[in-house]
C-alpha positions as CSV (number, residue, x, y, z in Angstrom):
1,M,0.2,0.0,0.2
2,N,1.4,3.4,-1.0
3,I,0.3,6.7,0.1
4,A,1.2,9.9,-1.1
5,L,1.2,13.0,1.6
6,D,1.9,16.5,0.3
7,M,4.4,17.5,2.9
8,M,4.2,21.2,2.0
9,G,0.3,21.9,2.3
10,G,-1.1,23.5,5.5
11,D,-0.3,26.7,7.5
12,F,2.3,24.7,9.5
13,A,4.1,22.8,6.8
14,P,6.3,20.7,6.6
15,L,6.8,20.6,10.3
16,E,3.2,19.5,11.4
17,A,3.4,16.7,8.2
18,V,6.5,15.3,9.6
19,K,5.3,14.8,13.1
20,G,2.0,13.5,11.7
21,L,4.2,11.0,10.0
22,Q,6.1,10.0,13.0
23,L,2.5,9.4,15.2
24,Y,1.5,7.4,12.1
25,L,4.4,4.7,11.9
26,A,4.7,4.9,15.9
27,S,1.1,3.6,16.3
28,N,1.0,1.2,13.1
29,S,3.0,-1.8,13.5
30,G,2.6,-2.8,9.4
31,P,2.7,0.8,7.9
32,A,1.8,1.9,4.7
33,T,4.7,3.5,2.4
34,I,4.5,6.9,2.5
35,F,5.9,8.9,-0.5
36,C,6.5,12.6,1.0
37,I,6.6,15.2,-1.3
38,G,7.9,18.4,-0.9
39,D,11.1,20.3,-1.3
40,E,13.8,17.6,-0.1
41,S,15.9,20.5,1.5
42,L,13.2,21.4,4.0
43,V,11.7,18.0,4.7
44,Q,14.8,15.5,4.8
45,P,16.1,17.5,8.0
46,L,13.1,17.5,9.8
47,L,12.9,13.5,8.8
48,E,15.8,13.3,11.0
49,E,15.2,15.4,13.8
50,Y,12.1,13.5,14.4
51,Q,14.1,10.4,13.6
52,I,11.3,9.0,11.1
53,N,11.8,5.3,10.1
54,M,13.0,5.5,6.5
55,S,12.2,1.6,5.8
56,S,8.4,3.0,5.3
57,V,9.0,6.5,3.6
58,K,10.3,7.6,0.4
59,V,11.0,11.5,-0.3
60,I,9.8,12.6,-3.6
61,H,11.3,16.0,-4.2
62,A,9.1,19.0,-5.4
63,P,10.6,22.4,-4.9
64,E,7.7,24.3,-5.8
65,V,4.6,24.9,-3.9
66,I,1.1,26.2,-4.8
67,G,0.2,29.3,-2.1
68,Y,-3.3,29.3,-0.7
69,H,-4.3,32.7,-3.0
70,E,-3.1,31.6,-5.9
71,P,-5.7,30.5,-8.7
72,P,-6.0,27.0,-9.1
73,T,-6.2,26.2,-12.7
74,R,-3.2,28.4,-13.6
75,A,-1.0,27.4,-10.7
76,L,-1.4,23.6,-11.5
77,K,-0.4,24.5,-15.1
78,E,2.5,27.1,-14.2
79,K,4.1,24.6,-11.5
80,P,4.2,21.0,-12.9
81,R,6.9,20.2,-10.0
82,S,4.8,21.2,-7.0
83,S,4.0,19.1,-4.4
84,I,0.3,19.0,-5.4
85,A,0.7,18.8,-9.0
86,V,3.1,15.5,-8.4
87,G,0.9,14.3,-6.1
88,F,-1.6,14.2,-8.8
89,H,0.8,12.5,-11.3
90,L,1.9,9.7,-9.1
91,L,-1.8,8.8,-7.9
92,S,-2.8,8.9,-11.7
93,S,0.4,6.7,-12.9
94,G,-0.7,4.1,-10.6
95,K,2.6,4.6,-8.4
96,V,0.5,5.3,-5.0
97,D,-3.0,4.3,-4.0
98,A,-4.0,7.7,-2.4
99,F,-2.9,11.1,-1.8
100,L,-3.4,13.6,0.5
101,S,-3.1,17.2,1.2
102,A,-3.9,20.1,3.4
103,G,-2.8,22.6,0.7
104,N,-4.5,24.7,-1.6
105,T,-8.3,23.2,-1.7
106,G,-8.9,24.5,-5.0
107,A,-6.0,23.2,-6.3
108,M,-6.8,19.7,-4.9
109,L,-10.4,19.8,-6.4
110,V,-9.1,20.8,-10.0
111,G,-6.3,18.5,-9.7
112,T,-8.9,15.8,-9.0
113,M,-11.7,16.3,-11.4
114,Y,-9.1,16.8,-14.3
115,T,-6.5,14.2,-13.3
116,I,-8.0,11.3,-11.7
117,K,-11.8,11.8,-13.0
118,T,-15.1,11.2,-11.9
119,I,-16.8,7.8,-11.6
120,E,-18.7,7.1,-14.6
121,G,-22.4,7.5,-13.6
122,V,-21.5,9.9,-10.7
123,L,-23.1,13.2,-11.8
124,R,-20.8,15.4,-9.3
125,P,-18.5,14.3,-7.0
126,T,-19.0,15.9,-3.1
127,I,-17.4,16.0,0.2
128,S,-18.6,15.4,3.4
129,T,-18.1,16.0,6.9
130,V,-18.5,13.9,10.5
131,V,-21.1,14.9,12.6
132,P,-20.6,14.1,16.2
133,K,-23.8,12.3,18.1
134,L,-25.0,13.0,21.5
135,N,-25.0,9.2,22.4
136,G,-21.2,8.7,21.0
137,N,-22.3,7.5,17.4
138,T,-20.8,9.4,14.7
139,G,-23.1,10.6,11.2
140,V,-21.9,12.0,8.1
141,L,-23.3,15.3,6.3
142,L,-22.9,15.9,2.8
143,D,-22.4,18.0,0.8
144,V,-20.7,20.8,2.8
145,G,-19.6,23.1,0.1
146,L,-18.2,21.7,-3.3
147,N,-21.8,21.7,-4.8
148,V,-23.3,25.2,-3.9
149,D,-26.3,24.5,-5.9
150,C,-27.9,21.4,-6.6
151,K,-30.5,19.1,-8.3
152,P,-32.5,16.7,-6.8
153,E,-30.6,13.9,-8.7
154,Q,-27.3,14.9,-7.2
155,L,-28.8,15.1,-3.9
156,N,-30.4,11.5,-4.4
157,Q,-26.5,10.2,-5.4
158,F,-25.0,12.0,-2.3
159,A,-27.4,9.9,-0.3
160,V,-25.6,6.6,-2.3
161,L,-22.1,8.3,-1.7
162,G,-22.9,9.1,2.0
163,S,-24.2,5.6,2.7
164,L,-21.1,3.8,1.0
165,Y,-18.8,6.0,3.1
166,A,-20.7,5.5,6.2
167,Q,-20.5,1.9,5.8
168,Y,-17.3,1.1,5.1
169,I,-15.1,4.1,6.9
170,H,-17.3,4.3,9.7
171,N,-18.5,0.9,10.3
172,V,-22.4,1.7,10.3
173,D,-24.6,-1.1,9.1
174,N,-27.6,-0.2,6.8
175,P,-27.0,3.5,7.2
176,R,-30.1,5.5,7.8
177,V,-30.5,8.6,5.3
178,G,-32.1,11.4,6.1
179,L,-33.0,14.8,4.2
180,L,-32.6,18.0,5.7
181,N,-35.6,20.0,5.5
182,V,-37.7,22.5,7.6
183,G,-40.4,20.1,8.7
184,E,-40.4,16.1,9.0
185,E,-43.7,15.7,7.2
186,E,-43.3,14.7,3.1
187,G,-43.7,17.5,1.1
188,K,-42.5,20.4,3.0
189,G,-39.7,22.3,2.0
190,N,-38.8,24.1,-0.9
191,S,-38.8,23.1,-4.3
192,L,-35.3,21.3,-4.2
193,A,-36.3,19.2,-1.1
194,Q,-40.0,18.6,-2.4
195,T,-38.5,17.1,-5.5
196,T,-35.7,15.3,-3.9
197,Y,-37.5,13.3,-1.5
198,P,-39.4,10.9,-3.8
199,L,-36.2,10.3,-5.6
200,L,-34.9,9.1,-2.4
201,K,-38.1,7.4,-1.2
202,E,-37.8,5.2,-4.4
203,N,-34.0,4.6,-4.2
204,S,-33.6,1.1,-3.3
205,K,-29.6,1.7,-2.7
206,V,-30.4,3.6,0.7
207,N,-32.1,3.5,3.6
208,F,-34.2,6.5,3.4
209,I,-36.2,7.4,6.6
210,G,-37.6,10.9,5.8
211,N,-36.9,14.3,6.6
212,I,-34.5,15.2,9.2
213,E,-35.0,18.6,11.2
214,G,-32.1,21.0,12.5
215,R,-33.2,20.4,16.1
216,D,-32.5,16.6,15.3
217,F,-28.9,17.1,13.8
218,F,-27.2,16.1,16.7
219,H,-29.0,13.4,17.7
220,D,-29.4,9.9,16.8
221,K,-32.0,9.9,14.4
222,V,-30.1,9.5,10.8
223,D,-26.9,8.0,9.9
224,V,-26.1,10.0,6.8
225,T,-28.0,13.8,6.2
226,V,-28.2,15.0,2.7
227,C,-28.3,18.6,1.5
228,D,-27.1,21.0,-1.1
229,G,-23.3,22.4,-0.6
230,F,-24.4,26.1,0.6
231,T,-26.5,24.7,3.3
232,G,-23.8,22.0,4.4
233,N,-21.1,24.4,4.9
234,V,-23.1,26.9,6.9
235,I,-24.0,23.9,9.3
236,L,-20.3,22.8,8.6
237,K,-18.9,26.4,10.1
238,M,-21.1,26.7,13.0
239,A,-20.5,23.1,14.1
240,E,-16.9,23.8,13.9
241,S,-17.7,27.2,16.0
242,F,-19.0,24.8,18.8
243,F,-15.3,24.0,19.6
244,D,-14.1,27.4,19.2
245,L,-17.0,28.3,21.7
246,A,-16.0,25.5,23.9
247,E,-12.6,26.4,24.2
248,H,-13.3,29.7,25.3
249,R,-15.9,28.8,27.9
250,N,-12.9,26.6,29.3
251,V,-15.2,23.4,28.4
252,S,-13.4,22.3,25.5
253,N,-12.2,19.0,27.6
254,D,-15.7,17.7,27.8
255,P,-15.9,14.3,25.8
256,Y,-18.6,15.3,23.6
257,F,-17.2,18.7,22.7
258,H,-13.9,17.6,21.9
259,R,-15.2,15.6,19.3
260,F,-15.9,18.6,17.5
261,H,-11.8,19.5,17.0
262,Y,-10.9,18.8,13.3
263,E,-7.9,16.7,14.1
264,N,-10.1,14.1,15.0
265,Y,-11.2,13.4,11.5
266,G,-7.8,14.6,9.7
267,G,-9.6,15.5,6.4
268,T,-12.6,14.6,3.9
269,P,-12.3,12.3,1.0
270,V,-13.6,13.2,-2.5
271,L,-16.5,10.9,-2.9
272,G,-17.5,9.7,-6.5
273,V,-14.0,9.9,-7.9
274,A,-11.9,6.6,-9.0
275,K,-9.0,6.9,-6.9
276,P,-8.9,8.2,-3.1
277,V,-7.9,11.8,-2.6
278,I,-8.5,13.5,0.5
279,I,-8.2,17.4,1.3
280,G,-7.3,18.3,4.8
281,H,-7.9,21.5,7.0
282,G,-5.4,24.3,6.2
283,I,-4.6,24.3,9.8
284,S,-3.9,20.7,10.1
285,N,-1.4,19.7,13.0
286,D,0.4,16.5,13.9
287,K,-2.7,14.6,14.7
288,A,-4.9,15.6,11.7
289,F,-2.1,14.5,9.6
290,K,-1.9,11.2,11.3
291,N,-5.8,10.6,11.1
292,M,-5.6,11.7,7.3
293,I,-3.2,8.7,6.8
294,I,-5.6,6.3,8.7
295,T,-8.6,7.6,6.4
296,A,-6.5,6.8,3.4
297,E,-5.8,3.4,4.8
298,K,-9.3,2.4,5.4
299,M,-10.3,3.8,1.9
300,I,-7.4,1.4,0.3
301,E,-8.2,-1.7,2.7
302,C,-12.1,-1.6,2.0
303,D,-11.6,-0.5,-1.8
304,L,-14.5,2.0,-1.2
305,C,-13.9,3.5,-4.6
306,N,-14.5,0.5,-6.4
307,K,-17.5,-0.1,-4.4
308,I,-18.8,3.0,-5.4
309,K,-18.3,2.1,-9.2
310,E,-20.1,-1.3,-8.4
311,S,-23.1,0.5,-7.1
312,F,-23.0,3.1,-10.3
313,V,-22.9,0.3,-12.7
314,T,-25.8,-1.2,-11.5
315,A,-27.7,2.0,-10.8
């Protein structure tokens, strides 16, 4: 198993990426081979300082970096030796099985769409976020920003993608799917919700239980919540603020509120594309990088991308 890690992506690169790699290797007796992509003059001294076991690591020199404020498409074309461009080359050529980065999100999405491609039958790829439940369980919300304006057919597919992700990555049997709405009754909501409801109801690939309201969001009513990316992104940013508020109020050590910390999940995969691509938070720390690698491992081990392909082939 080979996993490519962008060492130059993130506000604290490459230090936190190296520290995250150290955490991953220390906790895994049979680790994947990690392809560390970045400026060798910066990465190699840190690998030595943190005594990284090089038997499980390969350094791939990439002297260029795509900054956060650079136009994604132009940057990928003008910086072919950037860590992100090199990572996508390794993934598309089959030299690695997954690519992870906490770098320029736009460049990661553009690289995914134009290099890795969408699985046949998938209208639009999607990204999700984890929803901590009050009873300790974990839910999934999608889309959370990749698709701001959505069609009913896309939401219907997001339900399938989210169900497979919840089942194989979060170990949820027969995930319950809910449509985020302003009321529980069928027929509630705007035109998008009203048109999406019957599609989900007739979709034999998902366990649709009906509408879910905002007040039920953190309770264990559903395992997968489906909405358009505009709504999902607002919810995601609000949920992230919960942890900030908990820290401000000195209650961030509360087990429930601590589950809102991004580091616990590392990053989010782009669902609906042919190979595993995971996008991390720009402020990723060592624990976040470690968990990004672990998520990539799970995706490769359960062959999630091929399971998605199989689901859409029989759609």
